Structures are given as C-alpha cells and as structure tokens.
C-alpha positions, -999 to +999 in steps of 0.1 A: -001+000+000+017+032-011+023+059+013+002+091+009+005+127+021-024+154+022-020+181-003-047+203+002-080+183-001-064+156-022-042+126-011-013+121-033+011+090-032+046+096-021+072+077-039+089+050-018+128+052-017+148+023-003+172+042+016+191+009+023+198+003-013+208+039-020+234+037+008+247+006-003+249+020-039+268+050-024+292+029-006+301+008-034+306+038-055+330+053-030+347+020-027+350+016-065+366+052-066+392+046-039+400+013-055+406+029-088+428+055-068+447+025-052+455+011-087+466+043-099+493+047-073+508+013-078+542+019-096+546+001-130+579-015-135+593-035-165+611-060-141+575-066-122+552-078-154+530-098-129+522-070-107+515-047-138+490-074-153+472-077-120+468-040-119+456-039-154+429-066-147+419-049-115+413-014-135+394-034-161+371-049-135+366-016-117+358+001-150+330-026-157+317-023-121+316+017-123+294+012-155+272-013-140+266+009-110+257+036-135+273+062-112+286+092-130+312+100-102+327+064-105+323+065-143+343+098-144+371+085-120+372+051-142+378+072-175+405+093-162+424+068-141+418+040-166+435+063-193+461+074-169+471+038-161+472+029-199+494+057-207+519+050-180+519+013-191+522+020-227+551+044-220+571+026-193+567-010-207+570+001-241+604+020-233+596+053-246+613+084-235+600+099-200+591+131-219+567+114-242+551+094-216+548+125-193+530+146-222+507+116-227+498+112-190+491+149-187+469+151-218+453+121-228+434+112-194+420+149-193+410+148-229+391+114-225+374+128-192+364+161-210+351+141-240+331+118-216+315+148-201+301+158-233+273+129-224+249+148-204+247+123-176+284+127-169+289+163-170+302+185-156+332+163-161+360+184-145+346+213-122+380+212-104+397+223-138+396+260-127+418+288-114+397+292-082+398+323-059+424+337-036+408+337-004+423+357+026+439+328+043+452+313+010+485+332+006+495+324+043+485+286+040+505+283+006+533+301+021+534+279+052+531+247+031+560+257+009+584+268+038+574+237+058+577+211+029+607+225+016+624+224+049+612+188+055+624+175+022+658+193+028+662+175+062+651+142+051+672+142+018+703+151+038+694+127+065+688+096+043+707+104+014+683+088-012+690+082-048+671+105-070+650+095-099+669+085-132+658+118-150+671+139-121+704+117-121+712+125-156+708+162-151+740+163-131+762+156-161+748+186-178+761+224-177+745+242-148+722+265-172+708+233-188+703+214-152+683+244-142+660+243-171+655+205-164+647+212-129+623+239-140+607+214-166+605+187-141+589+211-115+564+226-138+553+193-155+553+167-131+526+180-108+501+184-137+490+147-137+492+144-101+471+175-091+445+163-117+446+128-103+446+136-066+430+171-060+411+171-091+395+137-099+399+117-066+389+146-042+361+158-064+344+125-070+347+113-034+335+145-021+304+142-041+298+108-025+312+109+010+315+145+015+346+170+013+362+159+047+364+123+040+374+132+005+403+152+017+418+127+040+412+097+016+429+116-016+458+125+010+462+090+021+465+077-015+488+105-022+510+093+007+509+056-005+521+067-041+553+081-026+563+051-007+586+043-034+590+079-045+608+111-031+605+113-002+603+075+004+596+047+028+572+050+057+586+084+069+583+097+032+546+082+029+536+102+059+553+133+048+536+132+015+502+124+031+503+155+053+515+176+026+487+161+003+461+168+031+473+207+030+470+207-008+435+193-006+427+220+018+438+245-004+418+230-033+385+231-012+392+266+001+402+281-033+376+263-053+402+255-080+433+237-089+459+264-093+469+270-058+477+236-052+494+232-085+518+262-076+526+250-043+533+216-057+557+232-082+580+246-055+582+213-035+593+197-069+618+224-076+633+218-039+634+180-049+653+189-082+676+214-067+686+188-039+691+160-065+712+181-089+733+203-066+734+185-034+728+147-034+758+129-049 
C-alpha cells in the first residue's frame, strides 16, 4: 500500500525510496573510486610484469563495475584513471622516452574525461579544472606549506641521502644552465597529472559521495601511499607526503580550483630537483 500525504484536499502518493539500497550503492561507488585510486598509485615496473598485469585486470574490472553501478562519479573516475594507467603502462613498458610518457599522462586522461563529459549524464566532467579564487587565508596557507615542505624535504634528503630518480640523476652531467632548465621542466610538468588525479578527480568524486572532509583525508592517504617508493620514500616519506597532500587538498577546497595547489606543488618539486642535482651525490 503506497504512502500518501495530504496536499490541500487531495491524497497524493509519495514515492518510496529504499534508503538501504541507496546507501549500499553509494558505498559501492565510493569503494570503487578509492580502489581505482589505489590502482593508480601502484608503480609500474618493467621488471615486475605480473604486478602490472594484476593492476591492469583490476582497473578493467573496476571500470566495468563503475558502468554497472551507473554512477557518474565512478564512471568519471574510471575514465580518467583507466586512461592514466594505460598511458603509463604503454610508455614505461614500451620503453618510450620519459618526456613522451609524461606528455601522454598529462593530456590524454584529461582529454578523455572532457570528451566523456559531453554526455549529459556525466557532466560537468571536470569542475575542478578552474583557477579558483584567492581567499584571505590562501597566501598564508600556501606560504606555510611551501616553507615547511621545503624544509622537511631538505632535512629528510640530507639525513637519508636517497638516490634520486633517473631523470634527475642525468641532469647532474649537464652544464648548470641546462640542469636548471631541466629542474624547471620537472617542477612544472610532473605536478600536472598528480594534481589532476588527487586534488582533481579523486577529491571531487569522493566529495560527491562521502563529503569533502572524508574526501580530503582519502586523497591524502592515497597520495602518501603513492610516494612510498618516490621522493620522499619509505614509511616516513609516505607520512610526509600524506600530510602535504592533506594541506594541498584543503587549499583546493578553500580556493575552489586547482591552481594554488599546483603552484605549491611546483615549489616542492623545485626543491626536490635542486637537492637531486646540486646536493645529493
């Protein structure tokens, strides 16, 4: 028997919504997005083909799951992360120059997401792709994050003496002016896909499912895990990157766009590049 409500002098049926079903579907959507983010942070190595194959199968299953859920948030995340993982796999396993792979991962996932967003049910595809506004606390928050992250990275690097990435190691043999250009290129380009993934897709889609507070924490956690084998590395590096990712997520929410987190990210990468080329030997 349908529920009814009194509207004026008429009894009008009220549609029944199964809240348990809706909650379960929302939970599945959030889990699917987090799992996609987890696949995106697994490093692809030519010497570990089995791991790459497992991640590829997992991404494919999650893409199918997102479609079956008919969740716009999960589908948008699946489109972006599926293309991102595919670009990395093709570039790294195919032995392509790092510059080519980097350009691919910065352009193709975003292009695919924007193309998918032309479908009415999936738009707007990338509301995070905006300059945002400069709120009163933004400069101080950004400056504090820059100073603290640069200091923490320097202390960690001088204490651990890690081996920098191959690209940065190669810059050491170049003349100083070319090395500086290499650091600038690394600092400006590498944060593009990372900010699109973590502060763009993951934060936005998770916020639409579980709210901004949970989304900031989850994207920061995934960002930290992604740096376990990065710079900084290890458990300490993962914690450092997670805290930093949390600060960048807050900046993204406060500003309403991705520009400020990107600029702060650039400064940290400039610190990493300078340490790798001029200090770490």
